[in-house]
C-alpha positions as CSV (number, residue, x, y, z in Angstrom):
1,M,-8.8,1.8,-28.7
2,P,-8.0,-0.8,-26.1
3,V,-6.9,-0.2,-22.5
4,T,-3.2,-0.5,-22.2
5,G,-2.9,-1.3,-18.5
6,P,-3.0,0.2,-15.0
7,D,-1.8,3.8,-14.8
8,F,-2.7,4.9,-11.2
9,V,-3.6,3.2,-7.9
10,S,-5.1,5.1,-5.1
11,L,-6.4,4.0,-1.7
12,Q,-8.9,6.0,0.3
13,V,-7.7,6.4,3.9
14,S,-9.3,7.7,7.1
15,D,-6.3,9.8,8.2
16,L,-4.2,11.0,5.3
17,D,-1.3,12.3,7.5
18,A,-1.1,9.1,9.5
19,S,-1.2,6.9,6.4
20,R,1.4,9.1,4.6
21,E,3.7,8.8,7.6
22,F,3.2,5.0,7.7
23,Y,4.0,4.5,4.0
24,E,7.0,6.8,4.2
25,H,8.4,5.4,7.4
26,Y,8.0,1.6,6.8
27,L,8.0,1.4,3.0
28,G,10.4,4.3,2.2
29,L,8.0,5.9,-0.3
30,V,8.8,9.4,-1.3
31,R,6.1,12.0,-1.9
32,S,5.8,13.4,-5.4
33,P,5.4,17.2,-5.8
34,A,2.3,16.3,-7.9
35,G,-1.1,15.8,-6.4
36,P,-4.1,17.7,-5.1
37,P,-4.5,18.9,-1.5
38,H,-6.8,15.9,-0.6
39,A,-4.2,13.3,-1.7
40,V,-0.6,12.2,-1.3
41,V,0.9,10.9,-4.5
42,F,4.2,9.0,-4.1
43,D,7.0,8.9,-6.7
44,T,6.6,5.2,-7.7
45,Q,7.4,3.4,-10.9
46,P,6.0,2.2,-13.3
47,I,2.7,3.6,-12.1
48,A,1.8,6.1,-9.5
49,F,0.6,5.0,-6.0
50,A,-1.4,7.4,-3.9
51,L,-3.4,7.9,-0.8
52,R,-6.5,10.2,-0.6
53,D,-9.1,11.3,1.7
54,V,-12.3,9.3,1.8
55,V,-14.8,10.2,-0.9
56,P,-18.1,11.2,0.6
57,G,-20.5,8.3,0.8
58,T,-17.7,5.7,1.3
59,D,-17.7,3.8,4.5
60,L,-14.4,2.1,5.0
61,A,-15.7,0.3,8.1
62,S,-18.6,-1.4,6.2
63,A,-16.5,-4.4,5.3
64,E,-14.2,-6.7,7.2
65,H,-11.3,-4.6,5.8
66,P,-11.1,-2.0,3.0
67,G,-10.5,-3.4,-0.5
68,V,-12.0,-6.8,0.0
69,G,-11.5,-8.7,-3.2
70,T,-8.7,-6.4,-4.5
71,A,-5.0,-7.4,-4.5
72,V,-2.5,-4.6,-4.1
73,W,1.1,-5.8,-4.7
74,L,4.1,-3.5,-4.5
75,H,7.6,-4.4,-5.6
76,A,10.2,-3.7,-2.9
77,T,13.8,-4.3,-2.1
78,G,14.5,-5.4,1.5
79,V,11.2,-7.2,1.8
80,Q,12.3,-9.2,4.9
81,E,13.7,-6.1,6.6
82,I,10.3,-4.3,6.0
83,H,8.5,-7.3,7.4
84,D,10.7,-7.3,10.5
85,A,10.2,-3.6,11.1
86,L,6.4,-3.8,10.8
87,A,6.2,-6.9,13.0
88,A,8.6,-5.4,15.6
89,D,6.3,-2.4,15.9
90,G,3.1,-4.6,16.2
91,H,1.6,-4.0,12.8
92,P,-0.5,-6.9,11.6
93,I,1.1,-9.4,9.2
94,T,-1.7,-11.2,7.4
95,A,0.5,-13.6,5.4
96,A,4.0,-14.6,6.7
97,P,7.0,-14.2,4.4
98,I,7.5,-17.0,1.9
99,D,9.8,-17.6,-1.0
100,G,7.8,-18.2,-4.2
101,P,7.5,-17.4,-7.8
102,F,7.5,-13.7,-7.1
103,G,10.5,-13.8,-4.8
104,R,10.3,-13.1,-1.1
105,T,6.6,-12.2,-0.4
106,F,4.5,-11.2,2.6
107,T,1.2,-9.3,3.2
108,F,0.5,-6.8,5.9
109,A,-2.4,-4.6,7.0
110,D,-1.9,-0.9,6.7
111,P,-3.4,1.6,9.3
112,D,-6.9,1.3,7.6
113,G,-6.7,-2.4,7.2
114,Y,-5.9,-2.6,3.5
115,R,-4.0,-5.8,2.7
116,I,-0.8,-4.9,0.9
117,T,1.6,-7.5,-0.5
118,L,5.2,-6.8,-0.9
119,H,7.5,-8.9,-3.1
120,D,11.1,-8.6,-4.4
121,G,10.9,-10.7,-7.6
122,R,10.1,-9.6,-11.1
């Protein structure tokens, strides 16, 4: 049977509570009642997005930033407003907003340094 596509995306984070607060505050994500105690699963569609404690043996500081070589894109409304709030509070913007084939798009670094791209197109 073939793989049918992504079903779950999870990032390992150094401080689960701080990362949860960041994603709730700036991106407006809402925690799902599902999920184990070592993770926060958000109520996102079409696939679940989660944060989890670091798995033993993983060193997030061993690379320039976590997830090197991986692209995490999240669809959002109010992309420019999210950018403006992150920038105003001093969070790193790693690619400035542009209008392109995926709508308004920009990339920021989360508290652990993951590069997350937001876009408002379909």
